[in-house]
N, C-alpha and C positions, 0 to 999 in steps of 0.2 A: 683710178681718178684722173680724168679728162686735162687736156692741157691748160695751161692757166689756175688751175684750181690749189690753193692749198690745203695741206692736211693738217690735221692737228698735229698736236706738240710745240716745239719752240719758235717754229713758225707762227701757228696758230692762225685763227680765224679773226683777222683784224678786225670786221666790220664790228665785231661785238668790244670792240677796246673802248674802256674806258679811263678817266682820269685819276690816277693814283692820290693825287691830291689837289683836291678843290678849295680854293680860296674864300673864305665868309669873310662879308663887311664885319669891319672893326670900328669900335670909337676909338680915337688915338687923340690926346693932346701932344702937342710938343713944343720944344722951345725956340727962340725966334730964330735959331740955325735949322731948324727943321728937326731936332733929336727928339725922339718921342720921350716924354713924362712919366704917362699912363696906356696902357691898352686896355680897352673894356672895363675899367673904370679899377685894374689893379697898377699901382705904383710901380715903375720900371727902378731897379735898383743898378743896373748898368747896363751897357750894351756891349757887346763882344766883339761885333764887324758890324760895317755898315757896305753897300754897294751899289753899285751902279748898271742899269740892264737898260742898253739900249738895242733893238731888233728892229727888224721889218721896217726902216727906215725908207723902204724904197718903194714901199704898199701905201693905200688909202688907210690901213688902218697900223698906225705905226705904234712899236710898243718902248715905253718909258717909264722905269720902275726904280725907285729908290729904296733896296732894302735894307733890313735891319733886324740882327738877332740879337734879341733882347732878352735879360733875366729879371724877372717881375721880384717886388719884395717877398712874395711866398714862393720861389723858389722854381717859378715857371718858366722855362725856358721856349721860346717861341722866335720866329719869324714873323714879320707885319711889313709890308711893304706900300707905297705912297704912290699912287699910278700919277705920274706927273701929266699925262695927257688929260684926265678927268679929275683929276684933283682926290679924286677917293682913297680913303685907307682899307686893307686888308689885312688880314691873316691866314697862314696855313701855317699846319703840323708835320 
């Protein structure tokens, strides 16, 4: 192996790295306070948790998201987030 070359195994070859969770666009209806009422047509039964993520504020592409962990009436547990920079909603599993 040459200097600077990474072998397989735990270090792995990072040139072929892929995202583990790729967000998908979501249709979300919300209350006046921003709390989700439905996600992709499924009514939200409860909100388990909500948190704000702010990162890369020092760059040209800051990251500002409000995340919600919700449970739908059919029992589905999922994470949705509102991109506060673009106004779009996304879901991830």
